[in-house]
Every structure is written in structure tokens, then in C-alpha cells.
N, C-alpha and C positions, 0 to 999 in steps of 0.2 A: 544657478549651476554650480556644482561642487567643483573645487579645482581639479580633482582627479576622477570623480566618478559622476555619471549622469543620474539625475533624480529619477526614481522609479515609482510608479503608481501601481501598487498591487491591488487587484480587484479580489478582495476576500469575500465578497457577497455570496459566492458559490459555496462557502464552507457550510456543511450541514449542522444542525444543532448537536449531533452526537460527535462531531469532530472527526469522524473516521474518513478514510479515503483521502480526498483533496485536503481535508482538514489537517491531516497528519503531515502532509507535504507543506502546506502553507505555514502552519504553526512551528514546524521544525526549521524551515527555511529562513523566515523572517529574522528571528533573533540573531542568526549568524550573519545575515546580510548587515544587520545594525552593527554588529561588532566589527565588521569589516569596514565600516565607514560609508556604507551606501545611504545616501539620503532617501528616506522612504516616505511616501504617501500611502495610507492604507484606506481604501474604500471597504466599508463593512456593513453588516446589518447593525441597526441601532443597539441591539441587545448585546453585541459582541465588542462595543466600543471600549469598555472598561478592560476587557480581556486583552485587547491589542494595546491599550495604553500601558498596561503592566508587562506585556511580552516585549514591546518595543518602545521604551520610554522616549527615545530621540525622535520617533516617527511622528508625522502629521496625521491625526486620525480624522477620517471623513465618513461620518455615519450616513447611511442612506435612509430613505423613508421607511416607515413601519411596515407598509404593505409588502416589501420585497422579502419578507418572511416565507411568502408562498412562492413556489417555483415559477409558475407562470408569469407572476407579477415580476419577479426578479429578472426573468428573461426579457420581458418587455422593457423593463427600466434600464437594462443593460444597453439596449440600442437607442435609448433616448436621454434618460437621466444620467447615466454614466458618461455617455458622450458629452453632454453639457458640463458635467463635473470636470472632466478632463480639460475641457477648453477653458475652464476658469482657473486651472492650476498651472503651476510652472513645471509640471512633469516633463521630463525628456523622453521617457520610454514608459510604455503601458505593459504590464504583464497580466495576461489573462490565464490563470492556472488551471483551467478545466475545460478545455476543448473550444468553448464559445469565445467570441470576442466582440466589441462594439464596432460594427462596420463603418459607422460615419466618423470615427477618430482619425484624424489626419496627422497622427505622430507614430513613431515606430512603435510596433506591437510584437510582443513575444507571447506565443500561446504554448501551453504545456499540453501534450497529448499523451495520455498515460497508458494506452492500450491499443493494440491492433486486432484483438480477437473479436471485435465486431464484424470484422471482415473475414478472418481466417476460421473462427468457431462461431458462426451466427446462430447455430442451434442452441447454444448455452446462454443466450440472452433473450430476455422478453422482446417481443417484436417491436413495441414502441420505443423502448430504450435502444435497440439496435439501429432503428431507422434514425433516430435523432442523433446519435453519436457518430454513425457513419456519414450522414449529411454534414455534420458540423466539422468533422475530421477533414473531410474533402474541401469544404470551404476555407477552413483555417490554413490549410496547406497551400491554398492559392493566394489567400489575402494576407495572411501574416507576414511580418518582416522575417521573422525566424520561428521556428517550432523547436520545441525541446521535447525529447522523449527519455524514458528512464533506462533504456537498454539499447544495445546494439541490435538485439533480436527484433525488438519493436520497430526500430528504424528500418531494418532490412525488410520486414514483412510490408511496411507502408510503401516502400520503394517497389517491391515485387508486385503488389497488389494494385497500387495505384498509378505507377509509373512516376512518382515523385522524384525529383532530382535529389540525390543523397546530400549534396552540399547545402541544400535548404534545411536540413534537419540536424540538430545537435544532440548528442547523446550525453546525458548527465545522470550518472547513478544516484539513487537515493542513498540516504545515510541511516545510521542507527543512533537513537537517543541513548547515550551511554549512562545518562542519569537513571533512566528507567530500565534499560535493558542491559543487565550484567549479571555475573554469576550470583545467584541468590544465596543468602545465608540459610542455615538450617531452620531459624525461626520464620523466615519468610516462606520457605517451603511448607512448614507446618501450618502456617496461617492460610495458605492456598488449599491445603488438604482439609483443613476444618470447614472452610467456605464450601468446598465441594462435598463435605460429608463422606470422605473417602477412607477415613481412619489410616490404616497401615497399608491399604491395598494398593499395589502397584497399578499404574495406569499408562495409557498412550494418549498423547495430546494432540488435538487439532485446534488452530485458531484461525477464524475468518468467517466471512459471511457464508451461511449455509445455503448455497445456491448450486445450480447443476455444474458450473464451470469447475467447482472444487472438487467434483468426482467423488462425493461422499457416499452415493450408492455402492460404488465399487469398493470404496474403503471399508464400509461396513460388511459388505459380503466377504472380502478378503480377511478382514479382522476375524469374523465368525469362523472362517475355515482355519484360520491359523491357531486359534485358542481351542478349537474342538479337541477334547480329550486331555487338556492340561488340567493338572490338579490345582495350580495356583493361577487361575485366569486373571489377567489385568483387565481394567475397565478401559473402554474407549470413551474419551471425553471430547465432545464437540462444542468448543466455546465459541461464541460469536453471535452476531445478529441473525435473525431469521430472514432468509431470502425467499425466492419464489419456488424452491424445491419442495414440491408437494408429495414426493414419493417417500420421503423418509419416515413419516409416521408408521404407515403400514409395514415398512421394511424392518422397523425396529420392533414393533409389535409382534412380528412373526419369528423373531430370534429365539433360539432354544433357551431354556432356563439356564441361568448362570452366565449367559453371554450378555454383559451389560453395557449399554451405551447411554451416556448421560449427556444432556444438553441444558448446561447451566445458564445459557444466554450470554449476555455481555458480562465480562468480569471487570471489576474495578481495576484502574490502571495499576494501583499500587500492588495487586496481586499477580500481575502478569509474569514477572520474573520467577517468582516462587512457582507458579503454575507451569511455565515452560521448563525451567531448570530442574523442577522435581519429577518430571515425567521419565519413564524409561527411554522413551524417545518421542519425538515429534513427527507425526505423520502429515504430509501435505502433498497428496497425489494429484494436483491440479492438472486440468486438461490444457492450461495455458495462461500465462500472466504476462502483463506488461513489465513487471519487475519481480514481484515476489517478496514483499516486505516481511511477511511472517517467517519466511525462511531465514532471512538475515537476522531478525530479532531473536529467534530461537537459538541460532548459532551464538549470538552474543550472550545469551544465558547459560551457555555451556551445556545446551541440550543436544544430543545426537539428532540428526535429522534424516527422515526418509522422504524423498520427493521424486518427482519425475524429471527427466531431462528435456522437457518440452519448452520450446520457445526461450524465455529469458531465464529459466530457473537453473539451468546449468551455468549460465553466465554469473549468477549470484553464488551458487553453492560451490562451483568449482570442484575441486578434489576432496573438499571437506564434508561431503554429505554421502549418503548412500542413495542410489537410484533405483527406481522400479518402473515397470511398465505401467500402463493405466488400466489394465484389465483387472478384475477380481482376483484371478488366479495367480498373476504376477505379483500383485500387491500381498496377497496372503502369504506366498513363498517368501517374500522379502521381510514381511513382519515376523513370520516364524524364524527366519534365520537371525534377525536381530535380537529376538527374545532369548535365543539360545547361545548368543556369543556376547556376554558382558564386556569381554576385552575389546571387541570392535566398537561397542558403545562408548567405551572410555577413550578409545582412540579418536572416535568421531567427535566427541566433546572437546578434546584438546585441538583438533584441527579446525573445528567450527570457531572456536574463540579467536585463533589466529586469523582466519579467514574474515570474521566480521570486523576485526580492527582495520581492514583495508577500506572500509566504507564509513565515511563520516559526513555529517551535515556541513561541517566547515569546508570540506573539499567540494561539496555540491555547491555551496554558496560562492565559493571563489570562482567556479566555472560559470554559474550563472552571472556574476558580476562581470566576467569577460565577455559573455554574450550581450549583456546590456551595453558595454562600452562599444562593442562592434556595431550593433544596430544603431546605437545613438551617435556613431561616428566620433567617438572620443578615443583618445589614446590612454592606455593604462600608465 
């Protein structure tokens, strides 16, 4: 036991190979916890061991067996192998960062629940995924010592929908990686443009998984309405991994000539700030988010942002973003207004930089450390 902090075993085996989602959360949080002096043990996939050794030099790395690279095997191992691993360690607290938890562990457990839209917006999730995460959310809210959520909106929805006691859920806002997401240089913007083969053409950016929850069908329809008849039409660039929204192909194929929607897939991390900061603005008309990290990251890159006031997005954007409804007509009207108002875009860029500075992974790590101390019955 540390003189001032409990030893925390972080289960990083849920981090996917592309490191998005929970990977961004875990990989951003752990180094800050290490810098704060939290004694860390990190359970991870064998292929991630060197990654975590370099990310957290002071941590004890505990690689799992090779077969947990497959999700069903990982979930089974979590209930058996991880529980045995915890029993062999001197961990005071176990942190399960992605909904599930080892039920047989007899030590304080903290579980992070990232999203309530599996309950509030079930139609935008695949049925298997929805059932899995709703069941585990209910179970973790009953069994975990404490649960962490990334926004007050997520906490409030879980309390409303499930009747969970509010005092069992801790809100910890996510942060922004300032080394990756900051105002880009002109060379970085040019590099992103070359990668996208945009030359000097203006563009509107989206960043995220291409899935129904992101409301991309409405974005595309609204964009087409907004640029119709314009001489200098911007492109709409939808960057991110392909989700399960199978309506986009036909929708894009049916667009009029000159209304261009590009789908470059994943962009390399080093191109993201040039991509976001080089856009006329970033459009993120989501139907609901647990937090909305792309909005925060866009603001940190001095990009004006257009988003919706649904669930957590207004909690993140505050007064530093432009808001729209979720329907195509509202989105189209908002896009046209921003295209016609360069001074408003400049104002949003300035406001966004100040707003993004209020969110940091250091602050998130401090709050996590406080929660670990509370559940481990330690005094700070």
C-alpha cells in the first residue's frame, strides 16, 4: 500500500486494437495517474504490454493470455482469469473501464459507464450491442462499489431511466490531449489537405464513427440543401471508421453533381489537428453522446463547431459552439448561416479554444484518484 494512494489495477484488456473509444480514455488517463503518484497495475493484452510499459514506466504490467484478443474469450477470462489475477496481486482497488466487471472479485471495484443512449436512444444501436451494454450497465450499477460517467447528462439519464441512486455515480469529464489537439500550423493544415486531395477547396469536417447515432444522413441532406446554388461549394468530409449505417452509400450516390461528400476512413493521429483546424467548421449533429470528445478536440484545434444541444453535448460545448436541431432542414439552415458568416466562425474558434482549456486529463486523473481513495477507504 502506498503511503497516500491505494494501488489500482486497471483492466486495459478491453482496449481495442485501433485504440479508439475506451482506448482513448484508458491511454490518456493512465499516464496522468502515474504522474500523480498512483501505484498502478495494468492488466492488458499480451500484444499491448510494451505499449503500456512505455506509457506508464512505473506501473506493473500484467499481460493476459493470447486468446483474449477475441472478445468472447476476453469476457470469459474477465470472470475467471482476471479474478484470479486480482487475487494474486496487492491491488487495493480494481478499475474496470468499460461497463463490465469481474463479478467474483472481493475488492472495491470502480466501473466506468460511458453512455446512456443504449436506454434513451435504443434505435441507433445494433440490437446485440444494445442488449449487451444495457444488461451490463444495470449489473454494474448494482454490483460495483462506485460507477464513473463522463457527464452529468449521462448520470441524470441513468438515474431517470433506471432509478439508480445519484450518490452512487461520479461525474468525471474527459480531457483533451493538448499534445495532439491544439491550433495547427499552416504546414499541418496543408498536410491534411494533401492527404485528402482537397487542394485549396474549402471543406466542412466531421470526425467520428459512421453510425446512425451520429445523424449523418441528416447531415448529408442538410449539407446538400445548404450548398445548392453556391458558386464555391465546400466539400463535406466524413472522417472515421465505418459503423453499421448502411444508408450512406445510396444517399451519397444520389447527390447532385458538385455536391461532394468524401469518406477517407481513419486519419492518422498526426493529421487530425490539421484536418479539424483547417476546416471552415466541424459539424457534429449527433443524436446523443455520453460526452462528445470530438467536439472538445475540435474546439482545442481552434475549429468552429456546429453540434446539437442533446444530452451531454451542450455540457461540453457551453456557449462556445453553434447549435442546431437534428433534422435536415435545421442542419441545412445552420450550415448556410455559418458559411455566410466568417466573423461568427472566427468568434467560435476563439471561444472554443478557451472552452477546451477547461477540460484536462490531469483534472480527470485527480478526480479518479479521489474516487479510488474513497472506495478504498483511504484518506488523501
